[in-house]
N, C-alpha and C positions, 0 to 999 in steps of 0.2 A: 747262283742255282739253278737248276734243266728246267729249262720255261716247257718245253716242249713234256717232257715230264708230268711236270706238277699239271697244266690246263689240257686234258687229255681231247683230243680233234686236231691238235694243231698241225700234225702231219695229214688228217684226212683230205683227200682229194675227191667231191663231189660226183657220184658216182655216175657216168655217161654226159658227165655235163662238161660243153666245151668253153662256158661262157665262165667257170667258177672262177672270180679273183683269185691272185695267188698272196699266200700268208710270206709276208717278209719279216727276215728277223728283227727290223725295228720293232716289228707291232708286236714280235714279242716279246721285246725286251720292256716293250709299255705298258701288254700287259704283267707282268711279271714285277713291276713297280705296283702295279694298281691293287693287288692281293692282301688280302687285310693276313687272312687263315685259309688254309688249306689243312685238311686232314680226314681222312678214311671218306674219300670220295666227295668230300664238300670241299665249296671253294666258295670265298666270299671276300666280295671286290669291295675295296672301300667307298664308294659311290660318291655321293655329293647331294648338294643344296639343291632344294625344289625353290623356284621365287614365286610365289604366291599372293594374293589378296591378304591384307591389315598385315606383312612381314608376318606370318604365319613361320614358325620354324618348323621346318621339315628336313630331313634329308634320305636319300633313297638310296640303299645299297643292293646291288645284283648277288646271286646268290645258286652257281650251278650245283647239281648233284647230280654223280655220275656213279651207279652201280656195278661197273662192270658190263653190263646189257642193256639198260637205257641211263636214259638223258633226262633231266627235268631243271627250271629255270624258278626259281624266288625272289623278290623283295620282300626287303626288307625295309619299313616304313619308321623312321624313329622323327618321333616329336618331342619336342623341346629336348633334343638330348641327337646326340649323334653315335655312330658306333668307340670312337675314341674314348670319348666320356665313358660309354661304360664299356670299356676293354678289360679293364679290372675285376667289374662285377655285372656279367650282362642280364644275370637276372636281381637284380635292383629294381627294376621296372615293372611296370605289368607287361605282359604280353597276349595280343587279338589277333581272331584268326580272319579277314579280309577276303570276302568271296567275291569277286566281280563276273558280269556276263560280258567278256574286252568288246562284244558287238555290239551289244546293245546299249553298254553304257558308251559307247565314242556318240552316238547320238542322240545323247543325254541333253536338249537342252538346260540353259542356269536355273531355271523359272519352275525345274523339274524337281522334286519331294528327294530322288535320290540322288541328285547335286547336292544338294543343299547338307542331305546325311552324309555326304563323304565329307563334305569341310566344314561338318561340327567335330568332327575326329580331329580337325589339328587347330578348334579352336581352344582357348584356357591356355592352362598354365603347366597342365596336366603330363608326366613323361611317361610317354606309353612305345612301344615296338607295334607294329601290325604288320605280319607276314601272309604275304600273299602268292598264291601256287598261281603263278605264268601259263593261259590252256595254250597259248603261241607269244613267239618274240624272241629274243636270241640275248643271254648277257654278252659274248662276243662270238667270233665269228672262227669258225663258220657253225656253230654249236644251234640250229636253227630249229625250234621246239614248234611240233603239231602239238593237235587237240587229239591225243591220241593213245596217251596213257590210263590205265584204268584204276577206280580213285586205293584198291589195295596199295598199286604203284605207289601212288603218290602222297598216302598217305603213310609209306614207311620211308619215302623220301623226306616227309617233314620233318620224323620223329629223328632222323640222321644228322636235319639241322639243329632243331633242339638241343638235342646229343652234343654234338660238334659246337657248336656255338656259343655251348651252356646260357639260351634267352632263359627264360621261363614256360614255361608248359603253358598255350592259347586257352583259357579257360572259356573268354567269351569268343563266338563266330558271328562279325558281323557282313552280315548278307546285303548289297546294294541293290536297292527294288528298281527296274526293269525300266525304259523309258513307257512300257506296255509289256505283258506276258508273252513274250515270243512265242507266236504260231510257230509251228511243225509245219512245212510244204510236205507232201505227196511227190518225192523225189523221181516215182515211174516214169512220167512224162516230160524230164526235163533234157532239154540237149547238154546240159552240164554235167556232169557224175562228178557231183560234190559228193561231200562225207556228211555236209546236213545243210538243208535251206528251212528258214524262219525269212518269218515277220513280223517289222518291228512298226512301231507307229513312228512318224518324223513330222512335225510341223503338221498335224491335223490330218495326214496321209500314211501310205502305208508303204514303207521298205525292202524289197525284198532280199535279204543277205545269204547267201550260198558260200558253204567255204569247201575248198579244193585242194589240194598236199599232190604236187609234184615231185615224188619223189627223187626222181634226177637231176634236180633243180639248185641250185646254191641256196633257195627264200625258205623251199618247200612246201611253206603255203601259204595260200592266197585267200582272201577274202571277196567276194562278189557283189557289192550292192545295188539295184537296180529298183525303180520303181513298178517295173512288171515281171513277170515272170522270161527268165532270160531266154525263152522260144520264141517270143510277141515282140524282141530286139528285130531292129532294123537292121540291113547285111549296111547299108553306104552311112558315110557322113554323122557317124555316132557321136556326142557330147561325149565326152571322157577325159575324165581324173585319175592316169597312175597317182596310186597316194601310198606312202612310208609312214609303215608304222613311228610313234612317236607317244610311250607312255607318259611321259610327263606334262606333254601340251598337252592331249585325244584324251587320258582318263582325269589326269589327277590339275592340268586345266596352269598349266605352269604360263606366269604372265607373261613372260619374255621369249615365248612359244606361236607362232600363227599357225601352228597342226592341227588346230582342233578348228581354227575360222575355214582355215583351205580347203577343208572337209565335210565343215557343213556348208560351206559355200555353192561348193560344184553340184551335192547332192541338192539344194536348193533351186537352182539354175536349173538339174534337169528336173525335178520335179513342174518346173513351172514351165518347161515345154513338153513335161510328157515322157519323155524316152533317153536313153543315154544311161550310162554303169559308171559307179566308180570301184579302179580296180586296187585293191589293200592289200599291203606286205607286211604285216606287223614283223617281221625279221629284220627287217629294212634299218631300224633304229640305230642311231649314231653315224648315219650314211654307209651303213653295209657293216660298219664293222661290233657296232652292238653294245647293249648297256652301259657295259662295265669303263669304256673311255671315252661314251655320253657323257658321264655323270663328272668323269673329271671337268670337261671340257664347261662343264656348265659351272662349278666350281670357277675354274677359269674364268669366265667371264662375269664375275661375281669381286675377281683378284681375292679367290683363295684355292694354290695351290700343295694343297697337302700331302699330295702323294708322286707326285713326279717331281716336287719342291728347287722350278729352273728358276727358282732366286726371282721371278716378277712380282710383282703384287699388283701390280695397277691390270684393272679389268680389261681382257683382251674382245671385242668382240666376237662371234660364233664361226667367222670362215677362220679368224686368225689363231683360235684356239684350237679349232681345230688343225691347222697346218701345222704349229708347233711340236701340238702332240704326235700327229701322224705322220709329217711332212708333208709334202704335195699334192702327194695320191691318197688325200683324206677322203674323197668319195670313193667306194668303192661296188655301187651299186651296179643291177644288170636289170635289164626290164625282156631280155626275150622270155621268162615268165608268163611275162602279161602279153605279149605278143602272141605265144602256143596259146592261153587262152582264146583268145580277138578269134584265132585262126578255128578254134575249136568252135566257137557260135558261127562261125562264117563271116566274119565283120569285114570289111578289104578298106573300109576307112572309115577317121574318126578326125572329129575335132575333140584338139588334146588341149585339155586348162591345164596348163604347165608353166612357168616363169624358165623350168630348167630343158636347155637344150636339148639335157643326153636324151631328153625321157625320149625325148621326139627321133632324134636319132638311131634309139634304141631300137623302139617299134618298125621304124623304117626301114631297119635291116631285116626285117623279119616280115619283109614286103606289104606293111599294112603303108596306107598311105595316108599321111601325118600332116595335116597344119593345126600348127598351133594357137594358141586362145592364152591372152593372158588369163592368170589366175585374180584379178581384181582385189586381195582382200590388200586390208588398211593397218595389223595391227590395234584394236577395237581395245584390246587390253593391256597395253603395254606393251606389244612388241616391234616396235616400228623402229625400232635400235635394231631389231634380228632382220628386220625387210630390208634395213636401210644395205647393213654390212652383206647383206646374198647380191643384191644390187649395185656396190662398189665393185667387185670382184667382178665384175664382166669380164674380163681376159682369163680368167681359170675354168668357170663359173655357168656363167649366163651369155646370154647374148640377142641382138636384136630378131627380130624376123626375118629379116633376109638374110 
């Protein structure tokens, strides 16, 4: 099968970007193995399981839609079933739309009604499919999604998904309640030229959220979280986290992942001192390779290798799974876009909250003075093995302060 013809964008070079990662033949071949259906511009990737409380059975499959002019990214969330089980009769279970305010929902605490509302969708034994349009993120590199599509295009793409994949027409729309009613901010006075600016509640206070599109950047869309307007941010010694998007952890709260804890820990520390920022990069899911390969590694972590069929049912740790699937260059994330945002804000030095020396090096190469600060996450929901695996790979991925 010709992977380049199958998956649009694989020959695409990010316009004007000197830091765009190379698309290797190995990656093309890997993606090819993960495609379950490709028809009429709809590419349905097999996906993989989520690891949720009470051992709920939930499976997430990425879906890309390309109409020749625009591209969108959906997720099919299978509850108490999976795409292989439904392959012969995908319309045999009910389907519902799941609408999520992504930036706001990633800030939702566990005791918020919106969090309970989502977890309740996964309770019980009923089989169903939830269909979610993603405003940002990435199914596979380099098809980063920005929140710029109009509703008419999104609806047309949804119709394609329903028609091509044969799932039941969604009759119910589930809109998750937000941490607060997002308050739009007047952009006219802001230093950061953002696509939108909102305020959300977080830990009894406010978080300002700014969306920014960098068209010539590999990851394209950035979200900046800060406890105050960006124009009030100091220019030196700013407490900063550069945060990669992770839908399974930050939205669905997968217990084998510490990404939600890292985001909340960083924002909490920033709130406590009253200043700082998180630069969130939704498209860097799967260490930059996207959700299609990310979900396969999630299965490999649990001893499930449906698509790649590598013949080893022993669970891998998170780094080993990525290496086996993608090779030694299993992380293609770059950080020059985050550096550009800091430069736009006039910030010259940061205390960077990260355990990843590559983030510090990436910002330093952009002229930002960086002092690295550990994240101090603990894996309180069961991600201890995930954290330990990352730190066992110091020689490849992590490093000490010196």
